[in-house]
C-alpha positions in Angstrom: -54.8 -44.4 -22.7 -56.5 -43.7 -26.0 -58.4 -40.5 -26.3 -62.2 -40.8 -26.7 -62.2 -39.7 -30.3 -59.3 -42.0 -31.3 -60.8 -45.0 -29.7 -64.2 -44.2 -31.2 -62.7 -43.9 -34.6 -61.1 -47.3 -34.3 -64.4 -48.8 -33.2 -66.2 -47.1 -36.0 -63.9 -48.7 -38.5 -64.4 -52.1 -36.9 -68.2 -51.7 -36.6 -68.8 -49.7 -39.8 -71.0 -52.3 -41.6 -73.2 -52.8 -38.5 -73.6 -49.1 -38.1 -74.5 -48.6 -41.8 -77.1 -51.4 -41.6 -78.5 -49.9 -38.4 -78.7 -46.4 -40.0 -80.3 -47.9 -43.1 -83.1 -49.4 -41.1 -83.9 -45.9 -39.8 -83.4 -43.8 -43.0 -84.4 -46.4 -45.5 -81.6 -45.9 -48.0 -78.1 -47.3 -48.3 -76.8 -44.0 -49.7 -78.3 -42.0 -46.8 -77.0 -44.5 -44.3 -73.5 -44.0 -45.8 -73.9 -40.2 -45.4 -75.0 -40.7 -41.8 -72.0 -42.9 -41.0 -69.7 -40.3 -42.6 -71.3 -37.6 -40.4 -70.8 -40.0 -37.4 -67.1 -40.0 -38.1 -67.0 -36.2 -38.3 -69.0 -36.0 -35.0 -66.7 -38.3 -33.1 -63.7 -36.2 -34.0 -65.1 -33.5 -31.8 -65.8 -35.7 -28.8 -63.9 -34.5 -25.8 -61.7 -36.7 -23.6 -63.5 -36.0 -20.4 -65.5 -37.7 -19.2 -64.3 -41.0 -20.6 -66.9 -43.0 -22.5 -67.4 -46.3 -20.8 -69.5 -48.2 -23.4 -68.1 -46.9 -26.7 -70.1 -49.3 -28.9 -73.4 -48.2 -27.4 -72.3 -44.6 -27.7 -71.7 -45.0 -31.4 -75.0 -46.7 -32.0 -76.8 -44.0 -30.1 -75.0 -41.3 -32.1 -76.0 -43.1 -35.4 -79.6 -43.2 -34.2 -79.6 -39.5 -33.4 -77.9 -38.6 -36.7 -80.3 -40.8 -38.7 -83.3 -39.1 -37.1 -81.8 -35.7 -37.8 -81.3 -36.8 -41.4 -84.9 -37.7 -41.7 -86.1 -34.5 -40.2 -83.9 -32.5 -42.6 -85.4 -34.4 -45.5 -88.9 -33.7 -44.2 -88.1 -29.9 -43.9 -86.6 -29.9 -47.4 -89.6 -31.8 -48.9 -92.1 -29.5 -47.1 -90.3 -26.4 -48.4 -89.9 -27.5 -52.0 -93.0 -29.8 -52.4 -94.5 -27.6 -55.1 -91.3 -27.7 -57.1 -91.3 -23.9 -57.5 -88.9 -21.6 -55.8 -90.6 -18.8 -54.1 -89.5 -15.4 -55.3 -89.0 -14.1 -51.7 -86.4 -16.8 -51.1 -83.9 -15.2 -53.5 -80.6 -16.7 -54.4 -79.2 -16.4 -50.8 -76.4 -14.1 -51.9 -76.1 -10.7 -50.3 -76.1 -7.8 -52.7 -72.8 -6.0 -53.5 -73.5 -3.2 -51.0 -74.2 -5.6 -48.2 -71.0 -7.5 -49.0 -69.0 -4.3 -48.9 -70.5 -3.2 -45.6 -69.8 -6.7 -44.1 -66.2 -6.5 -45.2 -65.8 -3.1 -43.6 -67.3 -4.3 -40.4 -65.0 -7.3 -40.4 -62.0 -5.0 -40.7 -63.3 -2.9 -37.8 -63.9 -6.0 -35.7 -60.3 -7.0 -36.4 -59.1 -3.6 -35.2 -61.2 -4.0 -32.1 -59.7 -7.5 -31.4 -56.1 -6.1 -31.9 -56.8 -3.6 -29.1 -57.5 -6.3 -26.6 -54.9 -7.3 -24.0 -52.9 -10.4 -25.1 -54.6 -13.0 -22.9 -58.1 -11.6 -23.6 -57.3 -11.7 -27.4 -56.1 -15.3 -27.0 -59.3 -16.3 -25.3 -61.4 -14.6 -27.9 -59.5 -16.4 -30.7 -59.9 -19.8 -29.1 -63.6 -19.4 -28.3 -64.9 -17.5 -31.3 -62.5 -18.5 -34.1 -61.2 -21.9 -33.2 -64.6 -22.8 -31.5 -63.1 -24.4 -28.4 -65.2 -24.9 -25.3 -64.6 -22.8 -22.2 -63.1 -25.8 -20.4 -60.8 -26.6 -23.4 -59.7 -23.0 -23.6 -59.0 -22.9 -19.8 -56.9 -26.1 -20.1 -55.0 -24.8 -23.1 -54.2 -21.5 -21.5 -53.7 -22.8 -18.0 -56.3 -20.5 -16.4 -59.6 -21.1 -14.6 -62.9 -21.4 -16.5 -64.1 -18.3 -14.6 -61.2 -16.3 -15.9 -62.0 -17.5 -19.4 -65.6 -16.3 -19.0 -64.3 -12.9 -17.7 -62.0 -12.5 -20.6 -64.6 -13.4 -23.2 -67.2 -11.1 -21.6 -64.6 -8.3 -21.7 -63.7 -9.0 -25.3 -67.3 -9.1 -26.5 -68.2 -5.9 -24.6 -65.1 -4.2 -26.1 -65.9 -5.4 -29.6 -69.5 -4.4 -29.5 -68.6 -0.9 -28.1 -65.9 -0.5 -30.7 -68.3 -1.4 -33.6 -71.0 0.8 -32.1 -68.6 3.8 -31.8 -67.2 3.3 -35.3 -70.7 3.4 -36.8 -71.4 6.8 -35.3 
């Protein structure tokens, strides 16, 4: 049995032109429709296997619709922000200053120290949830533990890390 993401990827390839035309009707541009379709491919790579998707074609078209609307909303926000053509001085260049970068690096080192102090299973859960960005159910399945146990481990890890960072600042 094909995984959801694999079967959706195959269907995307088969229905690509139809999906692009559908997106183009919403976003009004062939280039933007191509972007939306590319984002669709990225999105379906993260689709989980459970529950199985019954009508995959309808699912793809619904996703394209949502992604197209999101694209339009992002354009509207961008246009609203930059309609005058001038960049507001309070926006800055988005880069933190050198001092902030140094402080962030130091805090990241301390966070790594805190994580290293965690028990092995707790550290594994923290890694899977916070670094690898797995869901609680996917983490539980991968580690062969219950979802409640995953939640307990992540609560413990977060509490420990917050306390360690707080103590190291004092």
